[in-house]
C-alpha positions, 0 to 999 in steps of 0.5 A: 893049441900047438905047444911050440907055437911062436908068438911075437909081442910088440909093445913099448911098455916094458911091464906089459911085455914082460907080463904078457910073455910070462902069461903066454909062456905059462900057457904053452907058447914060445914068446918073443918080445920087441919094444919097437917096430925096428926091434920087431923086424929082427924077430920075424923068424920063420917059425913065427905064427902070430903077432900081438901088436900095439898100434900106438908106439913112439917113433914108428907106430904099430900101424906103420909097422903093420903096413910095412909087414903087409904091403912091403914084405907081403907077410900075411901072418895073423896080427892081433892089434892092441889099442886104447879103449877109445881109439875107434878110428885107430882100430878101423885103420888097423883093420884096413891095414891088414890086422886080423883082430883087435883087443882094447886096453885094458883087457883080461889076459884070458880074453887075449889068450882066447883071441890068440887061440881063435886066430891060430885055429881059425882055418881048422873050423871050416870045411873047405869046398873041393873046387876053385871058383872064378871071379872074372880073371881071378881064381880062388882055391879054397883048399890051398887058400890062394887067390891068383890072377893068371900066374900072379899071386894076390896076397890075402890076410888070414882073415880075408882067407877065412871070409873067402872060404866062408863065402865059397862054402855058400856061393849065392847065399847072403850071409849076415854080418853077425854070422860072418863074425861068428864063423870067422872066430873073431869078435868083429862088430858090424862096422869092422865086418864092413871094413874087412869086406871093403878090403876084400873087394879091393882085391877081387873087384875091378871097381870096388864101388860097383862090385860084380861078385861080392854084393851087399844084400840089404837087410841080409848081409853079403853074398859072393856070386862067382862066375863058375863054382 
């Protein structure tokens, strides 16, 4: 953990905001807070390293804010979303919109801290291969974590970068959903791994329903088969 890491907590529950701010600051983080999506937009400073986002907020929901952040602003900062215990569909929607991990309310503060640390440290857990890989007209550079089509940069979330790096280390080798969850440093279920693979296919495949590169291997998981390694 870096003591100067700036986090942004977005939640309309004042009591929860204050508790999280106090707890995270006691654990070495610098914490900004926002009660709404509109207020959060004013807090998107350059030093910000992670956002804790409640999906269910009045007026503009956290989901709408997340879609704006990813699609309009092209901002790929790690986002840990908070959802009510029974909101399974909302969790899936959040992951599809670009969230990196989720935590169901109520939660233990120590678990929140662990999820935050995992997200911030995720890149350092991987040993990157040295060469870029080709996926048709796309090129992925695992060292710089950049996906390009010609000169056009294709934005990836931090979790999508992690998955690409995992696959790039073992091209042609099927990797189970459980192993992908373990290596990513996120508590993903098989269902949420599937959601992230679907998102990733939309960015690297011409026809995500008939993938040429990121294949499903029955009873084994997923495998990336690039053109050139």
